[in-house]
C-alpha positions as CSV (number, residue, x, y, z in Angstrom):
1,M,1.2,40.5,-40.9
2,V,3.0,37.4,-42.3
3,L,4.4,36.2,-38.6
4,A,0.7,36.9,-37.0
5,A,-1.0,34.7,-39.8
6,L,1.6,32.1,-39.4
7,A,1.3,32.3,-35.5
8,T,-2.5,32.1,-35.7
9,R,-2.3,29.2,-38.4
10,T,-0.2,27.6,-35.7
11,W,-3.0,28.2,-33.0
12,R,-5.9,26.7,-35.3
13,T,-3.8,23.7,-35.5
14,R,-2.2,23.0,-31.7
15,R,-5.5,24.6,-30.0
16,D,-3.5,25.1,-26.7
17,R,-2.4,27.9,-24.5
18,V,1.6,28.1,-25.7
19,A,0.1,28.8,-29.1
20,G,-2.6,31.3,-28.4
21,W,0.0,33.5,-26.5
22,L,2.5,33.5,-29.3
23,A,-0.5,34.5,-31.8
24,L,-1.8,37.5,-29.5
25,A,1.9,38.6,-29.6
26,F,1.9,38.9,-33.3
27,L,-1.8,40.1,-33.7
28,A,-0.4,42.7,-31.4
29,I,2.3,43.7,-33.6
30,A,0.0,43.2,-36.8
31,A,-2.7,45.0,-35.3
32,L,0.3,47.9,-34.1
33,V,1.6,48.4,-37.8
34,T,-1.9,49.0,-39.2
35,V,-2.9,51.0,-36.3
36,G,0.2,53.0,-36.6
37,R,-0.4,54.3,-40.5
38,L,-3.9,55.5,-39.9
39,V,-2.9,57.7,-36.9
40,P,-1.9,61.2,-37.6
41,A,1.6,62.6,-36.4
42,H,-0.6,65.0,-34.5
43,P,-3.8,63.7,-33.3
44,H,-7.2,66.0,-32.8
45,G,-10.1,64.3,-31.0
46,V,-10.8,61.7,-29.0
47,G,-10.5,59.3,-31.4
48,E,-7.4,60.3,-33.0
49,Y,-5.8,60.4,-29.4
50,L,-7.2,56.7,-28.3
51,A,-6.0,55.2,-31.6
52,Q,-2.6,56.7,-30.8
53,R,-2.8,55.1,-27.5
54,L,-3.9,52.2,-28.5
55,D,-1.6,51.9,-30.6
56,I,1.3,52.4,-28.3
57,E,-0.1,50.0,-25.9
58,L,0.5,47.3,-28.3
59,L,3.5,48.0,-28.6
60,V,3.5,47.4,-24.5
61,L,1.6,44.3,-24.7
62,F,4.0,42.9,-27.5
63,P,7.0,41.9,-25.0
64,Y,4.5,40.5,-21.9
65,L,2.5,38.6,-24.6
66,L,5.7,37.0,-25.9
67,Y,6.6,36.5,-22.0
68,R,3.6,34.7,-21.4
69,F,4.5,32.7,-24.4
70,A,7.8,32.1,-23.0
71,T,6.8,31.3,-19.4
72,E,3.7,28.8,-20.5
73,F,6.1,25.7,-20.9
74,A,7.4,26.5,-17.1
75,P,5.7,28.7,-14.8
76,P,8.2,31.5,-13.5
77,G,8.4,32.3,-9.5
78,R,5.5,34.0,-7.8
79,R,7.7,37.4,-7.6
80,L,8.6,37.4,-10.7
81,Q,5.3,36.9,-12.0
82,Q,3.8,39.5,-9.5
83,F,6.1,42.2,-10.7
84,V,6.0,41.8,-14.4
85,T,2.5,41.9,-14.1
86,A,2.3,44.9,-12.0
87,M,4.7,46.7,-14.4
88,T,2.9,46.2,-17.0
89,L,-0.3,46.8,-15.7
90,A,1.1,50.5,-14.2
91,L,3.0,51.5,-18.0
92,S,-0.9,50.4,-19.6
93,V,-2.4,53.3,-17.1
94,W,0.6,55.4,-18.0
95,T,0.3,54.8,-21.6
96,F,-3.7,56.6,-21.0
97,A,-2.7,58.9,-18.8
98,L,0.1,60.6,-20.6
99,P,-0.6,64.0,-21.4
100,K,0.9,64.4,-24.6
101,I,3.7,62.4,-27.0
102,P,5.8,64.8,-29.0
103,T,6.1,64.3,-32.3
104,A,10.1,64.0,-34.0
105,G,11.7,67.4,-33.2
106,E,9.4,68.6,-30.2
107,H,10.7,68.9,-27.0
108,R,10.1,66.0,-24.6
109,S,8.8,67.1,-21.4
110,P,10.6,65.3,-18.4
111,A,6.8,63.1,-17.8
112,F,7.3,61.8,-21.2
113,I,11.1,61.1,-21.2
114,A,9.9,59.2,-17.4
115,Y,7.5,57.2,-19.4
116,T,10.4,56.3,-21.9
117,V,12.9,55.2,-19.6
118,A,10.0,52.9,-17.9
119,F,8.6,51.5,-21.5
120,L,12.4,50.5,-21.9
121,I,12.9,49.0,-19.0
122,H,9.9,47.0,-18.6
123,W,10.2,46.0,-22.8
124,S,14.4,45.0,-21.6
125,V,13.4,42.8,-18.7
126,L,10.9,40.8,-20.5
127,S,13.1,40.8,-23.5
128,F,15.8,39.5,-21.1
129,V,13.4,37.0,-19.2
130,V,12.2,35.2,-22.5
131,T,15.5,35.6,-23.9
132,A,17.2,33.5,-21.1
133,R,14.5,31.4,-20.7
134,L,14.2,30.1,-24.4
135,W,18.3,29.8,-24.7
136,R,18.8,28.5,-22.1
137,A,15.7,25.3,-22.7
138,G,17.4,24.7,-25.8
139,R,20.2,23.4,-24.4
140,G,19.9,19.6,-25.0
141,Q,16.8,19.8,-27.3
142,P,17.2,17.9,-30.7
143,S,18.5,20.1,-33.8
144,V,15.1,21.8,-35.2
145,A,13.6,22.6,-31.5
146,A,16.7,23.8,-30.4
147,N,17.3,26.2,-33.3
148,R,13.8,27.0,-33.2
149,M,14.3,28.2,-29.6
150,R,17.6,30.3,-30.2
151,M,15.7,31.8,-33.3
152,L,13.1,33.5,-31.1
153,A,15.7,34.2,-28.7
154,F,17.8,36.0,-31.0
155,A,15.0,37.8,-32.5
156,A,13.7,39.1,-29.0
157,V,17.5,41.1,-28.7
158,A,17.4,41.9,-32.1
159,L,14.0,43.8,-31.8
160,T,15.3,45.3,-28.4
161,V,18.0,46.5,-29.5
162,A,16.2,48.1,-32.8
163,L,13.9,50.1,-30.7
164,L,16.9,51.7,-28.4
165,G,18.5,52.4,-31.3
166,Q,15.3,54.2,-32.6
167,V,14.7,55.6,-28.9
168,F,18.2,57.3,-28.4
169,A,18.6,58.4,-32.2
170,T,17.2,61.4,-32.2
171,N,18.8,63.0,-35.0
172,Q,18.9,59.9,-37.6
173,R,20.9,59.8,-40.2
174,H,20.6,57.5,-43.3
175,A,23.2,55.4,-42.2
176,G,21.3,55.1,-38.6
177,A,17.8,54.6,-39.6
178,L,18.9,51.5,-42.1
179,V,21.3,50.2,-39.4
180,V,17.6,50.0,-37.5
181,Q,15.7,49.0,-40.0
182,V,18.1,46.0,-41.1
183,L,18.0,45.1,-37.4
184,A,14.1,44.9,-37.4
185,F,13.9,43.2,-40.4
186,V,16.3,40.4,-39.2
187,A,14.6,40.5,-35.9
188,I,11.6,39.7,-38.2
189,L,13.3,36.6,-40.0
190,A,14.0,35.4,-36.7
191,F,11.2,35.6,-35.6
192,Y,9.6,33.8,-39.0
193,L,12.3,30.4,-38.6
194,G,11.5,30.3,-34.9
195,V,7.5,30.3,-35.3
196,D,7.2,28.2,-38.1
197,P,10.7,27.7,-40.3
198,P,10.4,26.3,-43.9
199,Q,10.6,22.5,-44.4
200,L,13.9,23.0,-46.0
201,V,15.6,24.4,-43.3
202,R,13.6,22.4,-40.6
203,A,15.4,19.7,-43.0
204,Y,18.8,21.0,-42.5
205,W,18.7,21.4,-38.9
206,R,17.9,17.9,-38.3
207,T,20.2,16.1,-40.1
208,P,22.4,15.0,-36.9
209,E,19.6,13.6,-35.4
210,Q,18.4,12.1,-38.9
211,E,21.7,10.5,-40.2
212,R,21.6,8.4,-36.7
213,L,17.9,7.5,-37.4
214,Q,18.9,6.6,-40.9
215,L,21.4,4.1,-39.6
216,A,19.9,2.5,-36.9
217,M,16.7,1.8,-39.6
218,R,18.9,0.5,-41.6
219,D,20.4,-1.9,-38.8
220,L,16.4,-2.4,-37.9
221,V,16.0,-3.9,-41.3
222,T,19.1,-6.0,-42.1
223,L,21.1,-6.8,-38.7
224,A,18.3,-6.9,-35.8
225,F,17.0,-10.3,-35.6
226,T,16.1,-10.6,-32.0
227,R,13.5,-8.2,-29.6
228,R,16.7,-6.9,-27.6
229,E,18.8,-6.1,-30.9
230,I,16.0,-4.0,-32.4
231,V,15.3,-2.2,-28.8
232,E,18.8,-1.4,-28.6
233,R,19.8,-0.3,-31.7
234,I,16.1,2.1,-32.0
235,V,15.9,3.2,-28.8
236,P,18.8,5.9,-28.3
237,P,18.0,7.5,-31.6
238,A,14.7,7.8,-30.8
239,A,15.1,9.5,-28.0
240,G,17.6,12.0,-29.3
241,M,15.2,12.3,-32.6
242,V,12.5,14.2,-29.7
243,G,15.6,15.2,-27.1
244,A,13.9,12.9,-24.3
245,S,15.6,12.3,-21.6
246,G,14.1,9.3,-21.2
247,L,12.3,6.5,-23.6
248,T,10.9,2.9,-22.9
249,I,9.5,0.1,-25.2
250,R,7.0,-2.2,-24.2
251,D,5.2,-5.1,-25.3
252,P,0.9,-5.1,-24.8
253,E,1.3,-7.2,-21.7
254,G,3.5,-4.3,-20.1
255,T,6.6,-6.2,-20.2
256,L,9.9,-3.5,-20.8
257,L,11.3,-4.4,-23.9
258,G,14.1,-1.7,-23.7
259,S,15.1,1.7,-22.0
260,H,16.9,4.4,-22.4
261,G,17.8,7.3,-20.1
262,S,16.0,8.2,-17.2
263,T,12.3,7.3,-16.6
264,D,11.2,8.8,-13.7
265,G,7.7,10.6,-13.4
266,E,5.0,10.5,-15.7
267,A,6.0,9.8,-19.2
268,T,4.6,13.0,-21.7
269,V,4.7,10.7,-24.6
270,R,3.1,7.8,-25.1
271,I,2.7,6.3,-28.4
272,E,0.7,2.7,-28.8
273,Q,1.0,0.2,-32.0
274,P,-0.4,-3.3,-32.6
275,G,2.0,-5.1,-30.2
276,L,4.5,-2.2,-28.8
277,E,3.7,1.0,-26.3
278,L,6.2,3.5,-26.7
279,R,6.9,6.0,-23.8
280,A,9.1,9.3,-24.1
281,W,10.0,11.6,-21.1
282,T,10.6,14.7,-23.1
283,S,10.7,18.5,-21.9
284,P,7.7,20.6,-21.9
285,Y,9.0,22.7,-25.1
286,A,8.8,19.4,-27.5
287,P,5.2,19.0,-27.9
288,F,5.5,22.8,-29.6
289,F,9.0,23.3,-31.0
290,G,9.4,19.4,-31.9
291,D,5.7,18.3,-33.3
292,E,7.6,17.5,-36.5
293,E,10.2,15.1,-34.2
294,L,6.9,13.6,-32.5
295,R,4.9,12.8,-35.5
296,S,8.2,11.4,-36.6
297,L,8.6,9.3,-33.7
298,Q,5.2,7.9,-34.3
299,T,6.5,6.8,-37.8
300,I,9.8,4.9,-35.8
301,A,6.8,3.4,-33.2
302,A,5.4,1.9,-36.2
303,L,8.7,0.6,-38.1
304,T,9.8,-0.6,-34.9
305,A,6.8,-2.7,-34.2
306,T,6.5,-4.0,-37.8
307,A,10.1,-5.2,-36.9
308,L,9.2,-6.7,-34.0
309,D,6.7,-8.6,-35.7
310,R,8.7,-9.8,-37.6
311,V,11.0,-10.9,-35.3
312,R,7.5,-12.5,-34.0
313,L,6.9,-14.6,-36.5
314,F,10.3,-15.9,-37.5
315,E,10.6,-17.0,-33.6
316,Q,7.1,-18.9,-34.6
317,E,8.5,-19.8,-37.8
318,H,11.8,-21.3,-35.8
319,E,9.5,-22.7,-32.9
320,A,7.1,-24.2,-35.1
321,R,9.9,-26.0,-37.5
322,V,11.5,-27.4,-33.9
323,A,7.8,-28.4,-32.8
324,L,7.7,-30.2,-36.7
325,E,11.2,-32.1,-36.5
326,R,10.4,-32.8,-32.7
327,A,7.3,-34.5,-34.1
328,N,9.0,-36.6,-36.4
329,E,11.5,-37.4,-34.1
330,L,8.7,-38.8,-32.0
331,M,6.6,-40.4,-34.8
332,T,10.0,-42.1,-35.5
333,N,10.4,-43.3,-31.9
334,F,6.9,-44.1,-31.8
335,V,6.8,-46.4,-34.9
336,A,10.1,-47.9,-33.8
337,L,8.7,-48.8,-29.9
338,A,5.3,-49.6,-31.0
339,A,7.4,-51.9,-33.6
340,H,9.3,-53.3,-30.6
341,E,6.7,-53.6,-28.4
342,L,4.1,-55.4,-29.6
343,R,6.9,-57.5,-31.6
344,T,7.9,-59.0,-28.9
345,P,4.5,-60.2,-27.4
346,V,2.9,-60.9,-31.1
347,T,6.1,-63.2,-31.5
348,T,6.0,-64.5,-27.9
349,I,2.1,-65.4,-28.6
350,H,2.6,-67.1,-32.2
351,G,5.0,-69.1,-30.8
352,F,2.9,-70.3,-27.7
353,V,-0.1,-70.8,-30.5
354,Q,2.5,-72.5,-32.4
355,T,3.6,-74.9,-29.5
356,L,-0.2,-75.6,-28.2
357,N,-1.6,-76.5,-32.3
358,H,1.6,-78.8,-32.9
359,L,2.9,-80.3,-29.9
360,S,-0.4,-80.2,-27.6
361,E,-0.4,-84.1,-27.3
362,R,3.1,-84.3,-25.7
363,L,2.8,-81.6,-23.4
364,S,1.2,-82.4,-19.8
365,D,-1.7,-80.6,-18.2
366,A,0.9,-78.7,-16.3
367,Q,2.9,-76.9,-19.0
368,K,-0.4,-76.4,-20.8
369,D,-1.4,-74.0,-18.0
370,E,1.7,-72.7,-17.8
371,L,1.9,-71.5,-21.5
372,R,-2.2,-70.1,-20.9
373,T,-0.9,-68.2,-18.1
374,A,1.9,-66.4,-20.5
375,L,-0.8,-66.2,-23.2
376,E,-2.6,-64.3,-21.2
377,Q,0.4,-62.3,-19.3
378,Q,1.7,-61.5,-22.9
379,T,-2.1,-60.5,-24.7
380,R,-2.2,-58.3,-21.7
381,R,0.9,-56.4,-22.0
382,M,-0.2,-56.0,-26.0
383,A,-3.4,-54.8,-24.9
384,A,-2.2,-52.3,-22.2
385,L,0.2,-50.7,-25.7
386,V,-2.3,-50.5,-27.7
387,E,-4.6,-48.5,-24.8
388,Q,-1.9,-46.3,-24.5
389,L,-1.8,-45.5,-28.2
390,L,-5.5,-45.0,-28.1
391,D,-5.5,-42.3,-25.1
392,L,-2.8,-40.5,-26.9
393,S,-4.4,-40.4,-30.3
394,R,-7.7,-39.1,-27.9
395,L,-5.9,-36.7,-26.3
396,D,-3.7,-35.3,-29.5
397,A,-7.4,-34.8,-31.2
398,D,-8.8,-33.2,-28.6
399,A,-11.2,-35.4,-28.4
400,V,-11.6,-36.4,-24.7
401,D,-15.3,-35.8,-23.1
402,V,-14.8,-34.4,-19.5
403,R,-17.8,-35.5,-17.2
404,P,-17.7,-34.9,-14.0
405,Q,-19.3,-36.2,-11.0
406,R,-20.1,-35.7,-7.1
407,L,-17.7,-38.2,-5.9
408,D,-16.8,-39.6,-2.2
409,L,-13.1,-39.0,-3.0
410,R,-12.0,-41.6,-0.3
411,R,-13.5,-44.0,-1.5
412,R,-13.2,-43.7,-4.9
413,L,-9.3,-43.5,-4.4
414,E,-9.8,-47.0,-2.3
415,E,-10.8,-48.3,-5.0
416,V,-8.6,-47.3,-7.7
417,V,-5.4,-48.1,-5.2
418,A,-6.9,-51.3,-4.7
419,V,-7.0,-52.1,-8.8
420,A,-3.6,-50.8,-9.3
421,A,-1.6,-51.7,-6.3
422,G,-3.3,-55.3,-6.9
423,S,-1.7,-58.3,-4.4
424,R,0.8,-55.2,-2.9
425,S,-2.1,-53.0,-1.7
426,D,-0.3,-53.4,1.8
427,E,2.4,-51.4,0.3
428,V,0.1,-48.4,-0.3
429,T,-1.0,-45.9,2.7
430,L,-4.4,-44.0,1.8
431,D,-4.6,-40.8,4.1
432,V,-8.2,-38.9,2.8
433,P,-10.4,-37.5,5.0
434,E,-13.9,-39.0,5.4
435,T,-15.8,-36.0,4.5
436,A,-13.9,-35.4,1.3
437,T,-16.0,-34.9,-1.6
438,A,-15.2,-33.7,-5.5
439,N,-17.0,-32.8,-8.7
440,V,-14.6,-34.0,-11.5
441,D,-14.6,-37.0,-14.2
442,P,-13.8,-40.0,-12.4
443,A,-12.4,-41.9,-15.6
444,I,-9.6,-39.1,-15.8
445,L,-9.1,-39.4,-11.7
446,D,-8.9,-42.8,-12.4
447,H,-6.4,-43.2,-15.0
448,I,-4.2,-40.8,-13.8
449,V,-4.3,-42.3,-9.8
450,T,-3.4,-45.5,-11.6
451,N,-0.7,-44.4,-13.5
452,L,1.1,-42.8,-10.8
453,V,0.4,-45.7,-7.8
454,T,1.7,-48.2,-10.9
455,N,4.9,-46.3,-11.5
456,A,5.3,-45.4,-7.7
457,L,5.3,-49.2,-7.2
458,R,7.0,-50.5,-10.2
459,Y,10.0,-47.6,-10.3
460,G,10.3,-46.6,-6.6
461,K,10.1,-48.3,-3.3
462,S,7.9,-48.9,-1.2
463,P,5.8,-47.9,1.1
464,V,3.7,-45.7,-1.3
465,R,1.8,-43.0,0.5
466,V,-1.7,-41.7,-1.6
467,T,-2.7,-38.4,0.2
468,A,-5.8,-36.2,-1.0
469,A,-7.9,-33.2,-0.2
470,A,-10.4,-30.9,-1.9
471,D,-10.7,-27.6,-0.9
472,N,-10.7,-24.2,-2.7
473,G,-12.4,-25.7,-5.5
474,H,-9.7,-27.8,-6.2
475,V,-9.2,-31.6,-5.7
476,R,-5.2,-32.1,-4.8
477,V,-4.0,-35.8,-5.1
478,S,-0.5,-36.7,-4.2
479,I,1.5,-40.1,-4.8
480,E,5.1,-40.0,-3.2
481,D,7.4,-43.4,-2.8
482,S,10.2,-44.5,-0.9
483,G,12.3,-44.7,-3.6
484,P,15.6,-42.8,-4.9
485,G,13.5,-40.6,-6.3
486,V,13.9,-39.6,-10.5
487,A,17.0,-39.1,-12.0
488,L,18.7,-35.5,-12.5
489,E,19.0,-36.3,-16.3
490,I,15.6,-36.6,-16.9
491,E,13.9,-34.2,-14.5
492,E,13.4,-31.7,-17.3
493,T,11.9,-34.4,-19.7
494,L,10.2,-36.2,-17.4
495,F,6.5,-35.7,-19.1
496,E,7.8,-35.8,-22.7
497,R,6.9,-39.0,-24.3
498,F,9.1,-42.4,-24.5
499,T,11.2,-40.4,-21.5
500,R,12.6,-43.0,-19.2
501,A,15.8,-43.2,-17.5
502,G,18.7,-46.0,-18.2
503,V,18.3,-47.7,-15.3
504,A,14.9,-47.9,-15.4
505,R,14.8,-49.1,-19.2
506,D,17.2,-51.8,-18.2
507,R,15.3,-53.0,-15.1
508,V,11.4,-53.0,-15.7
509,A,9.5,-52.6,-19.2
510,G,7.4,-50.0,-20.2
511,T,7.2,-47.0,-23.0
512,G,7.7,-44.2,-21.0
513,L,4.0,-42.9,-22.1
514,G,2.1,-43.0,-19.0
515,L,3.4,-40.0,-17.4
516,A,2.9,-38.3,-20.7
517,I,-0.6,-39.5,-21.3
518,A,-1.6,-38.5,-17.2
519,R,-0.6,-35.1,-17.7
520,A,-2.3,-35.0,-20.7
521,Y,-5.7,-36.3,-18.7
522,A,-5.3,-33.5,-16.0
523,R,-4.5,-30.9,-18.1
524,A,-7.5,-31.8,-20.4
525,H,-9.6,-31.3,-17.1
526,R,-8.3,-27.9,-17.0
527,G,-5.9,-28.9,-14.5
528,D,-2.2,-30.5,-14.1
529,L,0.0,-32.6,-12.9
530,R,3.6,-31.8,-11.5
531,Y,6.8,-33.5,-9.9
532,E,7.9,-32.5,-6.9
533,R,11.2,-34.1,-4.5
534,G,10.5,-36.3,-1.6
535,Q,12.0,-35.7,1.8
536,P,13.8,-36.7,2.6
537,N,14.2,-39.0,-0.7
538,G,11.7,-40.6,-3.0
539,A,9.9,-39.4,-5.9
540,R,6.2,-37.0,-5.2
541,F,3.7,-36.7,-7.9
542,V,0.9,-34.2,-7.5
543,V,-2.5,-33.9,-9.6
544,E,-4.7,-31.1,-8.9
545,L,-7.9,-30.8,-10.9
546,P,-10.5,-28.1,-10.7
547,S,-13.8,-29.0,-8.7
548,V,-16.5,-27.7,-11.0
């Protein structure tokens, strides 16, 4: 009766076929005990006769229902299923068709003996199938599931032996009856431990996996500082907790963070946590016999997600600290460079102005014109530097307003190249289709192309080739020179602020801000600027802007 109540509670919790067959099996035994106490030893009348046969039929159905429970996890072969079903139906019909069932001490007819033999064969075959399946399937399962399955397998064997002892002990003595009763009690106790073992027993069985998991959780908190370390420490014991043949952990984007064992086929368990997805490939027995372990796996997934989040925050903090240090370094370099670059033209202008103010009467007209030209050059240089600084401040503050316009691409680039190249326009060739049009911000396009053409003429070697095309909703402009190309030492940092190669720094005046500003303008337009090595030599810069 207790087993029936426990099995029924399990079915009401799970509501699946596996728990349903187990509940029916023990309800049949509970009904058997109840009906058997009400049926008299010598039934009279149709009602008592049917009650007696119903009592025996419940005994016939119990091993069949237990068999259906054991085979629900992994369906048996068709022949075995047909044989068991036919044998059970035949024995059920025979139960109600049997003329008389003798009581203790009465003569047993050949028909009754044949029925008894068929009954024992039916019970023994089904018990053997249940025992073999559960015992064999328990190998490789976690401790709790394996022990529960072994308890059920042992209980089926013990109950069969007790039944055989009851049948064949015709002249039972007190000792024999006691052995049969003890064996039946042991079978019931084993069934209880298999169906719903107490928490204390579960905890004892779970000790090996729990110790490995506790070590992993300790390392997770104290020793794991990277995602890889976290996954490597938690995946194996987590797989062992549920007896999974394979287990994977992925981030929300689906990127595999770590795996263990074989992960072929469809995962049987999937657990999602913020920032983590855990999949496990378990046996079909795990959801029933390892339900608590699966719930523990959810806890493990939550703790792992917390650890990964801790690592993510640590990485973000580290990146923020590095970025802050880089920003401080850039600010220091910026201030030093701005002071250096501005000091030269300011000092020069101040000297020229003093010369004009105090010595103008001693200077010839040609000398005065030369001073004025030098003043104009220095003020232009200072104005360009100030303009670059203003560009950087606008870009850093995301204050660039993108205003696309429909442009005749060839005509626009001809104007930009003419202004950027100046007297060296003959060193620049333009290859743009006559009909090319684009819907882009003209100011941003002008700024980027001007910067790239100026750099090509300043640092590269003529001729400089400018090509452009508009297709697939994008404008692509390429500026390529014929020089030696960008030095390998600065390729990775080419678009960072203040990046200049040693040769260029010594040979050509500049700030190292032009390319950083050009790329920032391209990205403000939702495009990009990239560098490619020219073939066979030279430097090629390609800017792509969306035509909106």
